[in-house]
C-alpha positions as a printed Julia matrix, in Angstrom:
382×3 Matrix{Float64}:
 -16.46  -79.71  -31.09
 -19.16  -77.11  -31.06
 -18.49  -73.76  -32.71
 -18.63  -70.44  -30.84
 -21.93  -69.67  -32.52
 -23.51  -72.95  -31.44
 -26.53  -72.11  -29.24
 -26.04  -75.29  -27.18
 -22.61  -74.05  -26.11
 -24.0   -70.68  -24.86
 -26.75  -72.44  -22.97
 -24.43  -74.97  -21.25
 -22.0   -72.22  -20.26
 -24.74  -70.24  -18.59
 -26.05  -73.32  -16.84
 -22.6   -74.3   -15.57
 -22.08  -70.86  -14.04
 -25.19  -71.27  -11.95
 -27.32  -68.52  -13.67
 -30.22  -68.79  -16.09
 -31.44  -66.15  -18.6
 -34.6   -65.44  -16.64
 -32.57  -64.68  -13.49
 -30.66  -61.69  -15.08
 -31.86  -58.22  -13.95
 -34.0   -56.38  -16.5
 -32.34  -53.6   -18.57
 -34.26  -50.27  -18.37
 -33.49  -47.04  -20.27
 -32.22  -44.08  -18.22
 -34.89  -41.66  -16.99
 -35.27  -38.07  -18.26
 -34.2   -36.73  -14.88
 -31.02  -38.76  -14.97
 -30.16  -37.42  -18.43
 -30.78  -33.84  -17.29
 -28.51  -34.31  -14.29
 -25.82  -36.06  -16.28
 -25.67  -33.94  -19.44
 -27.9   -30.84  -19.6
 -27.09  -29.21  -16.25
 -23.29  -29.4   -16.75
 -23.77  -28.13  -20.31
 -25.78  -25.14  -19.05
 -23.1   -24.31  -16.51
 -20.43  -24.42  -19.21
 -22.53  -22.18  -21.49
 -23.06  -19.68  -18.67
 -19.33  -19.51  -18.02
 -18.65  -19.01  -21.74
 -21.33  -16.27  -21.96
 -19.87  -14.37  -19.01
 -16.39  -14.66  -20.5
 -17.67  -13.41  -23.87
 -19.49  -10.51  -22.2
 -16.42   -9.3   -20.37
 -14.35   -9.79  -23.48
 -16.85   -7.73  -25.48
 -16.86   -4.96  -22.9
 -13.1    -4.89  -22.88
 -13.03   -4.64  -26.66
 -15.86   -2.09  -27.03
 -13.45    0.81  -27.2
 -11.6    -0.86  -30.06
 -14.9    -1.75  -31.76
 -16.08    1.79  -32.42
 -12.59    2.91  -33.43
 -12.35    0.09  -35.95
 -15.82    0.83  -37.28
 -15.07    4.55  -37.58
 -11.91    3.72  -39.5
 -13.79    1.44  -41.89
 -16.25    4.23  -42.71
 -13.42    5.7   -44.79
 -12.81    2.45  -46.64
 -12.94    2.43  -50.43
 -14.97   -0.78  -50.19
 -18.64    0.17  -50.2
 -19.78   -2.97  -48.36
 -17.27   -2.39  -45.56
 -18.44    1.22  -45.2
 -22.07    0.08  -45.01
 -21.37   -2.62  -42.42
 -19.35   -0.11  -40.35
 -22.2     2.41  -40.45
 -24.66   -0.24  -39.29
 -22.29   -1.27  -36.51
 -21.91    2.29  -35.24
 -25.66    2.81  -35.41
 -26.16   -0.25  -33.21
 -23.6     0.99  -30.68
 -25.37    4.37  -30.57
 -28.69    2.6   -30.08
 -27.24    0.56  -27.22
 -25.98    3.78  -25.65
 -29.47    5.3   -25.82
 -31.0     2.26  -24.12
 -28.3     2.06  -21.46
 -26.6     5.48  -21.12
 -22.9     5.36  -20.41
 -21.19    7.24  -17.59
 -18.33    8.06  -19.93
 -17.77   11.84  -20.02
 -17.58   11.58  -23.81
 -20.24    9.17  -25.09
 -20.23    7.99  -28.69
 -23.04   10.43  -29.53
 -20.6    13.28  -28.88
 -17.37   11.61  -29.96
 -15.74   13.8   -32.65
 -14.4    10.84  -34.62
 -17.8     9.13  -34.77
 -19.65   12.38  -35.51
 -17.24   13.46  -38.25
 -17.18   10.01  -39.87
 -20.97    9.62  -40.07
 -21.74   13.19  -41.15
 -19.01   13.1   -43.79
 -20.32    9.83  -45.21
 -23.88   11.17  -45.54
 -22.72   14.53  -46.9
 -20.63   12.87  -49.61
 -23.46   10.53  -50.54
 -25.97   13.4   -50.81
 -23.55   15.28  -53.05
 -23.27   12.35  -55.46
 -24.81   12.96  -58.88
 -25.68    9.31  -59.43
 -27.87    7.53  -56.91
 -28.95    3.91  -57.09
 -31.66    2.31  -54.96
 -28.88    1.06  -52.69
 -27.45    4.58  -52.35
 -30.86    5.91  -51.34
 -31.23    3.15  -48.75
 -27.85    4.08  -47.29
 -28.73    7.78  -47.24
 -32.02    7.05  -45.51
 -30.28    4.91  -42.89
 -27.52    7.45  -42.25
 -30.0    10.31  -41.98
 -31.86    8.44  -39.25
 -28.61    7.58  -37.49
 -27.6    11.24  -37.3
 -30.65   11.84  -35.12
 -28.91    9.91  -32.32
 -25.83   12.16  -32.37
 -25.41   15.03  -29.94
 -23.42   17.45  -32.06
 -25.85   19.95  -33.6
 -23.2    22.07  -35.27
 -22.11   19.04  -37.34
 -25.34   17.11  -37.85
 -27.94   19.83  -38.51
 -26.34   21.32  -41.67
 -26.18   17.85  -43.23
 -29.78   17.06  -42.24
 -30.9    20.41  -43.67
 -29.39   19.31  -46.98
 -31.17   15.96  -46.7
 -34.57   17.69  -46.37
 -34.24   19.54  -49.69
 -36.71   18.59  -52.41
 -33.85   17.64  -54.73
 -33.4    14.41  -52.75
 -35.45   11.22  -52.62
 -38.66   11.41  -50.57
 -37.51    8.66  -48.18
 -34.27   10.51  -47.45
 -36.23   13.71  -46.85
 -38.57   11.93  -44.43
 -35.66   10.4   -42.49
 -33.91   13.78  -42.29
 -37.07   15.44  -40.94
 -37.53   12.71  -38.33
 -33.95   13.15  -37.13
 -34.39   16.93  -36.88
 -37.57   16.33  -34.88
 -35.72   13.9   -32.57
 -32.86   16.33  -31.93
 -35.24   19.25  -31.34
 -37.4    17.03  -29.12
 -34.5    16.35  -26.75
 -33.8    20.08  -26.5
 -37.52   20.76  -25.97
 -37.7    18.29  -23.07
 -34.63   19.92  -21.5
 -36.01   23.43  -21.92
 -39.42   22.61  -20.45
 -38.12   20.72  -17.42
 -39.44   17.36  -18.61
 -36.01   15.71  -18.88
 -34.97   16.77  -15.37
 -38.15   15.3   -13.85
 -37.72   11.98  -15.64
 -34.01   11.8   -14.7
 -34.94   12.34  -11.05
 -37.42    9.48  -11.22
 -40.43   11.71  -10.53
 -43.63   12.16  -12.5
 -43.29   14.63  -15.36
 -44.8    18.01  -14.48
 -48.2    18.83  -16.03
 -48.3    21.07  -19.06
 -49.4    24.06  -16.97
 -46.26   23.78  -14.79
 -43.77   23.68  -17.65
 -41.93   26.67  -19.03
 -44.34   27.24  -21.91
 -44.48   28.79  -24.38
 -40.77   28.87  -25.06
 -39.44   32.3   -25.89
 -36.8    30.95  -28.28
 -36.44   28.03  -30.68
 -34.72   24.88  -29.49
 -32.7    24.86  -32.74
 -30.93   27.92  -34.1
 -29.47   26.53  -37.33
 -30.71   28.91  -40.05
 -30.59   26.27  -42.81
 -32.77   23.87  -40.81
 -35.32   26.57  -39.96
 -35.55   27.59  -43.61
 -36.06   24.0   -44.78
 -38.76   23.46  -42.14
 -40.55   26.6   -43.36
 -40.45   25.28  -46.93
 -41.41   21.75  -45.91
 -44.55   23.06  -44.18
 -45.74   24.13  -47.66
 -44.37   21.17  -49.63
 -46.58   19.5   -52.28
 -45.98   16.12  -50.6
 -48.47   15.63  -47.7
 -46.09   13.34  -45.81
 -43.39   16.03  -45.85
 -45.88   18.59  -44.52
 -47.1    16.48  -41.63
 -43.54   15.49  -40.63
 -42.51   19.14  -40.74
 -45.43   19.93  -38.41
 -44.12   17.37  -35.95
 -40.62   18.85  -36.16
 -41.87   22.45  -35.82
 -43.66   21.56  -32.58
 -40.34   20.42  -31.09
 -38.37   23.35  -32.51
 -40.94   25.63  -30.84
 -40.46   29.39  -30.49
 -42.77   32.15  -31.84
 -41.99   31.58  -35.54
 -42.6    27.82  -35.39
 -45.89   28.25  -33.54
 -47.06   30.75  -36.14
 -46.3    28.23  -38.87
 -48.3    25.61  -36.98
 -51.28   27.97  -36.79
 -51.17   28.34  -40.57
 -51.04   24.54  -40.94
 -54.33   24.18  -39.03
 -56.06   24.8   -42.38
 -53.92   22.27  -44.27
 -55.89   20.05  -46.62
 -54.11   16.94  -45.36
 -55.65   15.46  -42.23
 -52.37   14.25  -40.74
 -50.67   17.61  -41.29
 -53.61   19.36  -39.66
 -53.5    16.92  -36.73
 -49.77   17.43  -36.15
 -50.29   21.2   -36.21
 -53.07   21.07  -33.59
 -51.23   18.55  -31.42
 -47.99   20.54  -31.78
 -49.69   23.73  -30.57
 -51.11   21.83  -27.59
 -47.64   20.47  -26.8
 -46.5    24.08  -26.58
 -49.34   25.03  -24.24
 -51.41   26.85  -26.87
 -55.2    26.43  -27.13
 -55.27   27.82  -30.69
 -55.66   24.31  -32.08
 -58.64   23.29  -29.91
 -61.26   23.82  -32.66
 -59.16   21.64  -34.96
 -58.89   18.97  -32.23
 -62.7    18.94  -31.94
 -63.07   18.59  -35.71
 -60.47   15.83  -35.92
 -62.07   13.82  -33.1
 -65.53   14.27  -34.61
 -64.56   13.14  -38.1
 -62.64   10.16  -36.69
 -66.06    8.64  -35.92
 -67.15    8.68  -39.57
 -67.29    5.28  -41.32
 -64.64    4.46  -43.88
 -65.36    5.48  -47.47
 -63.02    4.32  -50.2
 -61.7     7.1   -52.43
 -59.24    6.11  -55.18
 -55.94    7.96  -55.15
 -56.01   10.24  -58.19
 -52.19   10.3   -58.24
 -51.99    6.51  -58.6
 -53.74    4.86  -61.54
 -54.97    1.59  -60.12
 -58.14   -0.46  -60.3
 -60.47   -0.49  -57.31
 -60.21   -4.19  -56.52
 -61.39   -5.76  -53.24
 -57.73   -6.07  -52.21
 -56.91   -2.38  -52.81
 -60.07   -1.38  -50.91
 -59.11   -3.69  -48.02
 -55.59   -2.22  -47.88
 -56.98    1.33  -47.98
 -59.33    0.57  -45.11
 -56.49   -0.94  -43.07
 -54.38    2.2   -43.61
 -57.37    4.35  -42.69
 -57.91    2.51  -39.41
 -54.24    2.74  -38.44
 -54.08    6.47  -39.19
 -57.42    7.31  -37.56
 -56.53    5.36  -34.42
 -53.25    7.27  -34.11
 -54.93   10.62  -34.76
 -57.61    9.91  -32.15
 -55.08    8.77  -29.52
 -52.87   11.82  -29.96
 -55.8    14.26  -30.11
 -57.25   12.8   -26.9
 -53.89   13.15  -25.14
 -53.47   16.73  -26.4
 -56.97   17.56  -25.16
 -56.26   16.04  -21.74
 -53.02   18.03  -21.41
 -54.78   21.29  -22.33
 -57.98   20.66  -20.36
 -57.34   23.18  -17.52
 -56.89   25.94  -20.15
 -59.87   25.09  -22.41
 -62.9    27.41  -22.15
 -66.29   26.18  -20.92
 -68.01   26.16  -24.33
 -65.37   23.99  -25.97
 -65.31   21.71  -22.92
 -68.99   20.91  -23.39
 -68.43   20.06  -27.05
 -65.37   17.96  -26.29
 -67.09   15.94  -23.56
 -69.91   15.06  -25.98
 -67.45   13.99  -28.7
 -65.28   11.98  -26.3
 -68.4    10.19  -25.02
 -69.23    9.17  -28.59
 -65.67    7.88  -29.06
 -65.96    5.79  -25.89
 -69.12    4.15  -27.25
 -68.58    3.91  -31.0
 -64.91    4.06  -31.98
 -63.74    0.96  -33.89
 -60.52    0.48  -31.85
 -61.07   -0.79  -28.3
 -57.9     0.81  -26.9
 -59.11    4.24  -28.07
 -62.48    3.56  -26.45
 -60.71    2.77  -23.17
 -58.57    5.9   -23.45
 -61.71    8.01  -23.95
 -63.41    6.31  -20.99
 -60.45    6.93  -18.7
 -60.38   10.57  -19.77
 -64.08   11.0   -19.0
 -63.47    9.74  -15.47
 -61.13   12.69  -15.0
 -62.96   15.49  -16.78
 -66.53   14.33  -16.03
 -69.24   12.75  -18.14
 -72.02   14.73  -19.85
C-alpha cells in the first residue's frame, strides 16, 4: 500500500479525476486596485467616522478642558502647572486663529486671566530662579499678550520688564506689551474695523493720526517703557521702540524722536518706522540713512562684550545674522517710506528714489529687490 506522501498516489488520483496539473488555472496575486477597494477605502471611511466623532467629542468637552487646566494651574505639582499653562496658551492661540462667538472668550475669562497672571506674578516674586523657572516666566509673559484684560495683565508685564529680571523675560514682557498696545492702536486708527468688514485697510493719510492719547494708560508700563528706551541692552531699547510706536500719544512719539540718534541700528530703525506708523515724517532722514547703509558690504567686527576668537565659523554666523537683520530693516523701512510718501517733501523724495533704485539693483536679498522695484512703479523711477 502506498503511503499518503507517495508521489505516485497523488499522480494517479489526479489522473483518475480527469484533470492534469497543466490544466489547472494559474494562480495570480491580487492587483493593487483590488487591495485598495478591499482594505484601504473601508479603512479610510472608518477613520473619517472616528475623526468626526472625536472632533464633536472634543468640542463638547472644550468647556471642561479650560476649567480643568485653570484648576491645575494652582496645583502644587510644578509639572502639572506647566502642562496646564501650555494647554491654556494653546487654547488662547486657537481662539486667535478662529475667534469664538462666545460673549466671554477665554482671553477675557476672569478665571483664566486670574490664574495665568497670578502664576507669573508669583514666579517673578521668587528669590530663587533656575533655568527652568526663567523658561516658564518667558513663556507666561508671552502668553499674557493674548489676554484681553489690561487691568490684570499690564501690571504684571510691567514687573516683568524691570532690569532685575532675566533678559529673556524682559524681552517677552515687552513683546506682549507691544502686542496689547498694537491691538488698541489698530482699533483707535480704524484699521481693525476695515479688516473686520473685509475691506482694504485705509491708507495712512486717512487714519486718525496722530493719536491724541496713548493706547495704554497704565502708569507702571509707561514708566518701564521710558526706562527701557534708555536701557544699556540694545535689544531692550529696540523692543521698547516697537512698543512705544503702538502705545502712541505725544509722550511716546517724543521718546521715539530721541531714539532716532540711538547708537544701535535696530533701535534707530524701530524709532523711525514707529514715527512713520504714527503718520510723522520726523524719521524720514533716518529712513534715508538706514536704507543707504543697508547697501554697504558686510564687515566683520568682533563683539567686544564677548571674548571669542574670530574663526571662519564665527565670521560666517555673524554675516548670516547681518543679512537677516539688514533684510528686515530694509523691508520695514521701504514699507514705512511707501506709507509716508504723500507727506514727504520733494527734496527727500528725490534722495529716496535714488536710494530705492540702488536697492532694486544691488541689494543681496532678491525679495527686497522686488519690493523696491514694485515701489518704484508706484512712486516713479529717477
